[in-house]
Every structure is written in structure tokens, then in C-alpha cells.
LUMNU-517135 format. One record per atom (N, C-alpha, C): residue number from 1; residue in one letter; x, y, z; atom name. Coordinates in Angstrom, 3 decimals. Atoms other than C-alpha are relative to their C-alpha. Example, Ala and Ser with C-alpha at 12.3 -4.5 7.8 and 13.67 -1.06 7.14 Angstrom:
! residues 2
> i  aa  x  y  z  at
> 1  A  0.890  -1.190  0.000  N .
> 1  A  12.300  -4.500  7.800  CA .
> 1  A  0.900  1.200  0.000  C .
> 2  S  -0.820  -1.190  -0.060  N .
> 2  S  13.670  -1.060  7.140  CA .
> 2  S  -0.770  1.090  0.730  C .
END
This chain:
! residues 100
> i  aa  x  y  z  at
> 1  M  0.719  -1.519  0.411  N .
> 1  M  -78.107  99.340  5.107  CA .
> 1  M  -0.072  0.286  0.509  C .
> 2  A  0.440  -1.561  -0.701  N .
> 2  A  -78.313  102.863  6.017  CA .
> 2  A  -1.796  -0.182  0.111  C .
> 3  T  1.661  0.148  -0.161  N .
> 3  T  -81.981  102.912  7.344  CA .
> 3  T  -0.618  1.320  -1.391  C .
> 4  I  0.369  -1.256  1.386  N .
> 4  I  -81.892  106.253  4.816  CA .
> 4  I  -0.164  -0.689  -1.286  C .
> 5  V  0.847  0.141  0.883  N .
> 5  V  -82.067  104.547  1.922  CA .
> 5  V  -0.459  -0.897  -0.059  C .
> 6  E  0.888  1.693  0.028  N .
> 6  E  -83.907  101.481  2.416  CA .
> 6  E  -1.655  1.577  0.473  C .
> 7  E  1.165  -0.234  -0.124  N .
> 7  E  -86.830  104.674  3.541  CA .
> 7  E  0.015  0.511  -1.309  C .
> 8  A  -1.091  -0.741  1.085  N .
> 8  A  -85.012  106.563  0.344  CA .
> 8  A  -1.220  -0.867  -1.360  C .
> 9  I  0.715  0.930  0.493  N .
> 9  I  -86.613  103.062  -1.499  CA .
> 9  I  -1.573  -0.265  -0.228  C .
> 10  K  1.676  -0.221  -0.251  N .
> 10  K  -90.006  103.130  0.110  CA .
> 10  K  -0.299  1.024  -0.104  C .
> 11  I  -0.055  -0.999  0.378  N .
> 11  I  -90.330  106.234  -0.583  CA .
> 11  I  -0.336  0.085  -1.398  C .
> 12  L  -0.003  0.215  1.400  N .
> 12  L  -89.610  105.795  -4.360  CA .
> 12  L  -1.854  -1.272  -0.524  C .
> 13  S  0.519  0.400  0.885  N .
> 13  S  -91.584  102.901  -4.406  CA .
> 13  S  -1.938  -0.159  0.305  C .
> 14  E  1.222  -0.286  -0.491  N .
> 14  E  -94.674  104.618  -3.248  CA .
> 14  E  -0.395  1.217  -0.805  C .
> 15  T  0.214  -1.577  1.455  N .
> 15  T  -94.191  107.643  -5.981  CA .
> 15  T  -0.168  -0.833  -1.721  C .
> 16  V  0.224  0.408  1.299  N .
> 16  V  -93.878  105.060  -9.035  CA .
> 16  V  -0.563  -0.706  -0.440  C .
> 17  N  0.479  1.556  0.220  N .
> 17  N  -95.309  102.138  -10.511  CA .
> 17  N  0.835  -0.245  -0.467  C .
> 18  V  -0.941  0.714  -0.239  N .
> 18  V  -93.734  99.822  -9.189  CA .
> 18  V  0.219  -1.317  -1.456  C .
> 19  S  0.418  0.789  0.749  N .
> 19  S  -95.207  96.904  -11.631  CA .
> 19  S  0.805  0.335  -0.945  C .
> 20  T  -0.338  -0.691  1.486  N .
> 20  T  -93.668  99.223  -14.699  CA .
> 20  T  1.242  0.174  0.110  C .
> 21  G  -1.258  0.035  -0.741  N .
> 21  G  -90.507  99.524  -12.631  CA .
> 21  G  0.177  0.736  -0.832  C .
> 22  L  -0.300  -2.274  0.310  N .
> 22  L  -88.398  102.684  -14.464  CA .
> 22  L  -0.039  0.195  -1.252  C .
> 23  S  0.408  -0.442  1.497  N .
> 23  S  -89.788  102.403  -17.965  CA .
> 23  S  -0.722  0.855  -0.325  C .
> 24  H  -0.017  -1.349  0.565  N .
> 24  H  -91.693  105.607  -17.826  CA .
> 24  H  1.234  0.802  0.514  C .
> 25  P  -1.164  -0.666  -0.393  N .
> 25  P  -89.615  108.074  -18.128  CA .
> 25  P  0.532  0.805  1.356  C .
> 26  N  0.887  -1.454  -0.606  N .
> 26  N  -90.888  110.606  -15.401  CA .
> 26  N  0.874  -1.489  1.180  C .
> 27  D  -0.474  1.098  -1.097  N .
> 27  D  -90.446  106.862  -12.975  CA .
> 27  D  1.470  0.130  0.406  C .
> 28  M  -2.008  0.194  0.155  N .
> 28  M  -86.199  106.519  -14.096  CA .
> 28  M  0.039  1.813  0.630  C .
> 29  N  -0.157  -1.276  0.014  N .
> 29  N  -86.064  110.587  -13.769  CA .
> 29  N  -0.024  0.438  1.786  C .
> 30  K  -0.135  0.265  -1.639  N .
> 30  K  -87.358  110.278  -9.771  CA .
> 30  K  1.131  -0.478  0.034  C .
> 31  A  -0.999  0.617  -0.583  N .
> 31  A  -85.282  107.694  -9.187  CA .
> 31  A  1.328  0.561  -0.502  C .
> 32  K  -1.610  0.026  0.474  N .
> 32  K  -81.557  108.766  -10.587  CA .
> 32  K  -0.361  1.578  1.151  C .
> 33  E  0.644  -0.754  -0.716  N .
> 33  E  -83.403  112.243  -8.954  CA .
> 33  E  0.737  -0.506  1.498  C .
> 34  L  -0.416  -0.426  -1.038  N .
> 34  L  -83.545  110.971  -5.402  CA .
> 34  L  1.447  -0.661  0.513  C .
> 35  F  -1.241  0.688  0.321  N .
> 35  F  -80.197  108.526  -6.048  CA .
> 35  F  1.042  1.219  0.226  C .
> 36  G  -1.140  -1.722  0.020  N .
> 36  G  -78.101  112.012  -6.613  CA .
> 36  G  -0.276  0.959  1.098  C .
> 37  I  0.097  -0.622  -1.365  N .
> 37  I  -79.504  113.820  -3.252  CA .
> 37  I  0.124  -1.654  1.120  C .
> 38  L  -0.733  0.750  -0.324  N .
> 38  L  -78.623  110.711  -1.571  CA .
> 38  L  1.967  0.038  0.154  C .
> 39  H  -1.356  0.354  -0.362  N .
> 39  H  -75.256  110.269  -2.670  CA .
> 39  H  0.379  1.749  0.155  C .
> 40  G  -0.527  -1.266  -0.418  N .
> 40  G  -74.721  114.027  -2.219  CA .
> 40  G  0.258  0.554  1.335  C .
> 41  K  0.613  -0.016  -1.033  N .
> 41  K  -75.897  113.855  1.129  CA .
> 41  K  1.381  -0.861  0.441  C .
> 42  G  -1.625  0.900  -0.488  N .
> 42  G  -72.395  110.771  1.589  CA .
> 42  G  -0.812  -1.286  0.203  C .
> 43  E  0.340  1.290  -0.466  N .
> 43  E  -74.870  107.957  2.035  CA .
> 43  E  0.525  -0.718  -1.024  C .
> 44  I  -0.358  0.889  0.922  N .
> 44  I  -73.559  104.701  0.520  CA .
> 44  I  -1.628  -0.901  -0.747  C .
> 45  L  0.925  0.323  0.630  N .
> 45  L  -75.363  103.427  -2.332  CA .
> 45  L  0.446  -1.574  -0.643  C .
> 46  L  -0.815  1.311  0.254  N .
> 46  L  -74.818  99.225  -2.847  CA .
> 46  L  -1.520  -0.369  -0.522  C .
> 47  K  0.796  0.478  1.537  N .
> 47  K  -76.338  97.565  -5.928  CA .
> 47  K  -0.991  -0.527  1.145  C .
> 48  P  0.482  1.265  -0.884  N .
> 48  P  -77.406  94.549  -3.324  CA .
> 48  P  -0.867  0.129  0.928  C .
> 49  E  0.887  -0.924  -0.788  N .
> 49  E  -78.831  96.439  -0.913  CA .
> 49  E  -0.973  0.844  -0.705  C .
> 50  I  1.718  -0.169  0.818  N .
> 50  I  -81.258  98.013  -2.904  CA .
> 50  I  -0.887  -0.577  -0.546  C .
> 51  E  0.130  0.888  0.624  N .
> 51  E  -81.422  95.437  -4.732  CA .
> 51  E  -1.581  -0.383  0.881  C .
> 52  S  0.813  0.829  -0.540  N .
> 52  S  -83.147  93.522  -1.748  CA .
> 52  S  -0.605  1.539  0.841  C .
> 53  A  1.575  -1.098  -0.343  N .
> 53  A  -85.517  96.745  -0.236  CA .
> 53  A  -0.418  0.080  -1.421  C .
> 54  A  1.055  0.323  0.802  N .
> 54  A  -86.948  96.996  -3.509  CA .
> 54  A  -1.007  -1.556  -0.214  C .
> 55  L  0.838  1.129  -0.240  N .
> 55  L  -87.978  93.780  -3.435  CA .
> 55  L  -0.826  -0.435  1.065  C .
> 56  S  0.276  -0.161  -1.271  N .
> 56  S  -89.077  94.202  0.063  CA .
> 56  S  -1.087  0.676  -0.651  C .
> 57  H  0.841  -0.954  -0.621  N .
> 57  H  -91.486  96.600  -0.981  CA .
> 57  H  -0.463  0.202  -1.250  C .
> 58  G  0.209  1.022  0.984  N .
> 58  G  -92.423  94.648  -4.361  CA .
> 58  G  -0.122  0.541  -1.129  C .
> 59  W  -0.113  -0.138  1.168  N .
> 59  W  -90.673  95.383  -6.621  CA .
> 59  W  0.484  -1.427  -1.411  C .
> 60  N  -0.272  1.163  0.458  N .
> 60  N  -89.782  92.271  -9.390  CA .
> 60  N  1.088  0.227  -0.199  C .
> 61  Q  -1.281  0.306  -0.042  N .
> 61  Q  -86.551  90.703  -9.768  CA .
> 61  Q  0.831  1.107  -0.483  C .
> 62  A  -0.697  -0.007  1.053  N .
> 62  A  -85.533  92.288  -12.880  CA .
> 62  A  -0.123  1.838  -0.054  C .
> 63  D  0.205  -1.099  -0.332  N .
> 63  D  -87.000  95.826  -11.737  CA .
> 63  D  0.723  0.829  0.643  C .
> 64  A  -0.969  0.497  -0.798  N .
> 64  A  -84.752  95.093  -8.963  CA .
> 64  A  0.716  0.992  -0.322  C .
> 65  D  -1.381  -0.567  1.116  N .
> 65  D  -81.952  94.911  -10.728  CA .
> 65  D  0.416  1.036  -0.155  C .
> 66  E  -0.619  -1.286  0.782  N .
> 66  E  -81.691  97.937  -12.462  CA .
> 66  E  -0.008  1.192  0.759  C .
> 67  L  0.459  -0.358  -1.232  N .
> 67  L  -83.029  99.655  -9.329  CA .
> 67  L  1.190  0.246  0.209  C .
> 68  G  -1.154  0.096  -0.911  N .
> 68  G  -79.841  98.530  -7.689  CA .
> 68  G  0.798  0.569  -0.886  C .
> 69  S  -1.353  -1.059  0.920  N .
> 69  S  -77.565  99.416  -11.091  CA .
> 69  S  0.402  1.431  0.220  C .
> 70  L  0.266  -0.953  0.369  N .
> 70  L  -78.862  102.429  -11.351  CA .
> 70  L  0.620  0.778  1.327  C .
> 71  G  -0.782  -0.022  -0.959  N .
> 71  G  -78.289  103.191  -7.514  CA .
> 71  G  1.825  0.279  0.411  C .
> 72  Q  -1.622  0.329  -0.415  N .
> 72  Q  -74.797  102.052  -7.109  CA .
> 72  Q  0.357  0.878  -1.486  C .
> 73  Q  -0.622  -1.388  0.264  N .
> 73  Q  -73.514  104.152  -10.369  CA .
> 73  Q  -0.208  0.657  0.420  C .
> 74  I  -0.638  -1.390  -0.447  N .
> 74  I  -74.265  107.099  -9.093  CA .
> 74  I  0.248  -0.116  1.370  C .
> 75  G  -0.565  -0.679  -1.067  N .
> 75  G  -73.299  106.283  -5.751  CA .
> 75  G  1.389  -0.386  -0.618  C .
> 76  E  -1.737  0.116  0.308  N .
> 76  E  -69.917  105.769  -7.278  CA .
> 76  E  0.117  1.417  -1.051  C .
> 77  G  -0.393  -1.140  0.856  N .
> 77  G  -70.007  109.202  -8.910  CA .
> 77  G  -0.567  0.341  -1.876  C .
> 78  K  0.766  -0.273  1.121  N .
> 78  K  -72.432  109.046  -11.689  CA .
> 78  K  -0.863  0.698  -0.876  C .
> 79  K  0.621  -1.631  -0.039  N .
> 79  K  -73.459  111.891  -13.439  CA .
> 79  K  -2.211  -0.214  -1.239  C .
> 80  P  0.829  0.401  1.414  N .
> 80  P  -77.064  111.149  -14.754  CA .
> 80  P  -0.806  1.010  -0.590  C .
> 81  R  1.399  -1.304  0.561  N .
> 81  R  -79.616  113.577  -17.105  CA .
> 81  R  -0.421  -0.668  0.492  C .
> 82  I  1.441  0.187  -0.276  N .
> 82  I  -82.411  114.040  -15.782  CA .
> 82  I  -1.144  0.878  -0.140  C .
> 83  K  0.540  -1.145  0.878  N .
> 83  K  -85.011  115.686  -17.403  CA .
> 83  K  -1.148  0.394  0.871  C .
> 84  D  0.866  -0.528  -0.617  N .
> 84  D  -87.274  117.821  -16.029  CA .
> 84  D  0.446  0.267  0.592  C .
> 85  G  -0.254  -0.031  -2.052  N .
> 85  G  -88.220  118.100  -12.065  CA .
> 85  G  0.687  1.314  0.243  C .
> 86  P  -0.239  0.963  -0.701  N .
> 86  P  -87.252  119.091  -10.122  CA .
> 86  P  -0.927  -1.304  0.584  C .
> 87  W  1.555  0.987  0.248  N .
> 87  W  -88.905  115.756  -9.033  CA .
> 87  W  -0.225  -0.490  1.830  C .
> 88  W  -0.183  0.827  -1.277  N .
> 88  W  -88.226  115.418  -5.580  CA .
> 88  W  -0.504  2.356  0.867  C .
> 89  Q  0.371  -0.648  -0.302  N .
> 89  Q  -88.984  118.235  -2.627  CA .
> 89  Q  1.157  0.404  0.349  C .
> 90  S  -0.777  -0.432  -0.804  N .
> 90  S  -86.149  120.385  -1.382  CA .
> 90  S  0.509  -0.709  0.442  C .
> 91  D  -0.505  0.816  -1.697  N .
> 91  D  -85.882  118.948  2.237  CA .
> 91  D  -0.583  -0.781  -0.133  C .
> 92  I  0.525  1.498  0.250  N .
> 92  I  -86.692  115.167  0.953  CA .
> 92  I  0.574  -0.790  0.809  C .
> 93  Y  -0.836  0.543  -0.683  N .
> 93  Y  -83.785  114.452  2.625  CA .
> 93  Y  -0.322  -0.063  1.113  C .
> 94  E  0.128  -0.259  -1.540  N .
> 94  E  -84.041  115.559  6.020  CA .
> 94  E  -1.773  -0.614  0.631  C .
> 95  K  1.184  0.701  0.373  N .
> 95  K  -87.914  114.315  5.591  CA .
> 95  K  0.314  -1.524  -0.066  C .
> 96  M  0.154  0.570  -0.392  N .
> 96  M  -86.528  111.269  5.114  CA .
> 96  M  0.955  -1.043  1.600  C .
> 97  A  -0.970  -0.282  -0.612  N .
> 97  A  -83.923  111.677  7.189  CA .
> 97  A  -0.884  -0.418  1.282  C .
> 98  A  0.936  -0.238  -1.813  N .
> 98  A  -87.070  112.146  10.802  CA .
> 98  A  -0.925  -1.490  -0.609  C .
> 99  R  0.750  0.914  -0.469  N .
> 99  R  -88.913  109.333  8.972  CA .
> 99  R  0.388  -1.524  0.845  C .
> 100  C  -0.889  1.148  -0.467  N .
> 100  C  -85.741  106.699  10.340  CA .
> 100  C  -0.667  0.008  1.752  C .
END
């Protein structure tokens, strides 16, 4: 997996309530926007790799599966609805890249 995708899952895991997965709308919006940023930068988003990274950062299996599915769908070009936001700073990709 691209290290930037792993870093993105780590950052996402630090900002959402991993014990409830994406059940809170704000957490879902954060995930959607972050995957959209990654996709826009040409990163490959694959469900198994996202799921594995999420599990390693404390997500339970069902929520990691949901996160992986969401990531892959966005990686395949699905345009999700994101309410409110922006949820991430405009330079989040550069910050993630610098941490890799």
C-alpha cells in the first residue's frame, strides 16, 4: 500500500471515534473528503489495504470493512455527497506526504 494512504488512515483514526466507526455524520464526511483528496492526487484506494490499515489503527472488523468499501468506491470515481466542510485543511495532502 502507498504509505500516504496508510498515513491518511492513521490521521483519520486520530480524528474520528473509531469505536463507532463512521456512524456519526461528521466522521463519515471526514472519511469521504479525505478519500476524495487522495483520489484527486492519483492515489490508488483498495479496500483490502484500507481495511487492513484501519484494523491496525483500532477499528473493529465491520467498521474497517465499511471504511475500505467507501475508500475503494471513491477511488473508482464515485462522487460522494459531503455535507458542510471543508473537513480538512487545504494542505492536508502535503502534510501527510511530509510525514511519510
